[in-house]
N, C-alpha and C positions, 0 to 999 in steps of 0.2 A: 250721373255717370260716375264710375269709380275714378279715383285719383289716377291721372295718366302717368304719374311718375313711376307707378309700379309697372305699367306696360313698357315704359322706356327702359327700365332696369332689365326686364326680361329680354327686350329686343336689342339690348346692347351687344349680345353675343351673336355673331353672324350665323352660327349653326342653328340657333333657335329661330332666327328670322327665316332661314331657309326652310326649316320644318314647317313653320306657319304658312309660308308661301306654297310649299308642296301640298299641304293638306287643304289649303284654300283653293287651289286650282284643280287638284285631283279628287277632292272630297274625302276619299278614304284610301289607305295604303297599308300593306302588311309590313311587319318589322324588317324582314329580310330585304325587301325592295327599298324601303326607306334607308336602311344602312348602306346599301349599295349606291343609292343616289347621292347620299351625303359623303360617302367615301371615308367614314369614320369607324373607329373600333366599336365593338359591341357595348362595352362599358360606358364609353363616351356618349353613345346614342341613348342608352338607358338613362344616363344622368340628365341629358337635356330633356328627354320625355318626362322625367320625374319633376324637373323644374317647371315644366309646362302642364303638370297634372291637373291644375284647376281649369285648364282651357282645352283639354283633349280628353276624349273618351274612346272606348273600343266597342265595336259591334259584336254580334254573336260569333263571327268568324275571326275575332281577335284583331281586326284591322283598326287602325287608328283613324280618327276623324275629329274635326273641331266641334266642340259644343257651342252653345249660344255665346258664351263669353269668349271663346276662341274665335268665333266669327267676328266679334267686335274687334278683337286684336288684329285679325286679318284686314279688316276695313281700315283700321288706323294705319297699318303698314301700306296698304294699297293706295289710300288716299293721300299719302305723303305727309301725314300729320306728325311723323317722327322727325325730331330735329335733325337737320343735315349734319350737324356736328357729332351726332351720336356715335358714329363709327370710330371717330378718332379721339373724342374727349373722354378723359378719365379723371375722376376725383382723386385727390391725394390719398384718401383712405383706401380707394379701390386699388391703386398702384401698390401701396404698402401691403395690403392684404394679399395681393397676387404673389408677391415675393415671399411673404411670411409662409404662405401655403405652397410655395414653389409650383404654382399652377402651370407655368410655361413648360417645366420639365415633365410634370405628370401628364400633361396633354400629349407629349410626344410618345407616351407609352401605348397609344392607340395601335402602334406597331411595336409590340413589346420586345421583339428580338433585337431591335436597335439598342435599347437601353438595358436589356437583361445582363450583359457583361458588366455594365457599370454597377448594377445592383449587387452582383456577385462579388465584385471587387470591394465594394463598401462593406459587405459582410465579412470578407476576409481581412480587411484592414482593421475592423473592429475586433475581430477574434484575435488577431496577432497582438493588437494593442493591449487587450485585456490580459493575455497570457504573459506578455513582457512586463506589464505593470503588476502582475500577481494579484489581479482583481477578479473576484468571482462575479460574473455577470448573471443576473437573474431578471431578465426582461428589462424593466424600466430602472432597475437599481443595480448598483455595484457595491460589493463588500470587499474591504482590503484583507490582505493576508489569506488568500484562497488556500483551501486545503486540498485542491486538486492539482494534478501535474499539468505541464504546459499544454499537451495535446487535449487533455480533458477540458481545460478552460476554453480553448478554441472551439471545441465541439459544443460546449454548453452555450456559448454565445450564438453560434449558428442555429442550434436547435431551438433556442428561445425565440428567434425570429421566424423560424419555420413553424413553430407552435402558434405564434400569433397569426400567421397566414392561415393555418388550418382552423383556428378559432374564428377568424373572419369569414371563412368559407361556411362554417356551420351556422354562425349567427345571422349572416345575411340571408341564408336559406330559411332558417326558422322564422325570422322576423319579417322578411320582405320577399321570400320565395325567389331570390336571385340565384341562378345557377350558371355555370360556365364561366368563360373569360378568366380562367385560372392563371394563365401565364402573365396576363397584364396585371392582375392583382399581386402576384408574387413579385413582379418587377417593381411595382409601386411600393410594396412593403419594404423591399430592399433599399429603395431610395429614401424612404422615411427613417431608416435606421442611421442615416448619416450623422446627426448631431451626437447621438450616444456612441457611435463608432469613434468619434473624435475624442471623447472624454478621457479615455485611458492615456492618450498622449499628453493632454493638458495636465493630467495627474502626475505623470512622470516629469514633465517640465517644471511644475511647481515644486516638487520634491527636490529636483536637481538644483534649482536656482535659489531656494530658500532652505538650505540644510540646517540652519541654526534655529529655526522657529520650532516651538514646541509641537509635539504631535497633535495635541488637542487643538491648538490654534490652526495648524495646517488642515486638519479635518474640517474645521469650521469654514475655512476659506473654500475648501473643495466642495462643501455642500452648497455654498453660494454660487459656485460655478455649475454644479450638477443640476440644481433646480430649474434654472432657465432652459437648460438643454432638455430636461424632461418635459417641460411645458411645450417647447418647440416640437419635440418628437411627437407628443400627443396630437398637436395640430397637424403635423405632417401625416400621421397615421390616419387621421380623419380624412384628409385630402386623398390619401391612398385608397381608402374605401370608396370615396366618391368616384374617382376615376376608374378604379379597378372593378367595382361592382355596379357603377352607375346609379348611386343613391345620393339623395340630397345631403348637404353638409350637416344639417340638424340631425338627420338620422344616423349618419356615420359617426358623429360625435357620441351618440348614445352607445354605439358598439365600442368606441375607443375608451370611453369612461368605464364601461363594464370590464374591459380588459385590464385596465390599470387597477380597478377595485379588486378584481379577482387576484391579480398579482400581489397586491398588498395583503389580502386576506390569507393567501397561501404563506407568505413570508411571516405574518403574525403567528399562524399556526405552527410554523417551523421554528419560531422563537428568534428570528433574525432581527427583529426590531427591539428586542429586550435590552 
């Protein structure tokens, strides 16, 4: 028998346990009915189905049902072989990972209208900060001494993230044939912009509190600040694609890395790294 620890990891999430229970009792179910039964958003349901892809199959009518391994997973659940502490116990790494990826916040985007204003505010805060700091925002990167005026810098920041949203829409369709759930994805992308939206304010604070440092040294310090924020943003974008389009984290990271590589390639072509 396969290592039960993998089953326990999958069954840690109550939504996945519920899916297994539904499929185990009803044998097969359509996506719409499953989503209504779970009471979750489209992207969230797709995400959990993707996580259970090794245990679930679809028939000719595109209805979901358990395969042989899924039946084994259902028996483990039904027979009570899952540890009683599974629902409440979390390893330290799981707790840390949950907050690094801000999973509790992204999970709330199943009803995107609730957090959409927050996403818009984050984008506006980032746009204002970049404009006041006179930084040129080019997706994951900032360049000092922008050649654009105040309003243009704000627009450039917002359009960069709208562009990332459209890029994600295109790539998730081309690679995984995921369509729809656009509002949740946009909300998630806006939330993922938070670390880089804060950077212009850190930039202004450092310049204000250390006016006597050399420009070269200040820029070196700022790079040490920016790089962790870029890495965190990359992780948050991956989580945004997970929840917004319902794909596994390993797949969403592929899209995130593609986005940042394309961003860097364009900047190299434009000579911004010279």
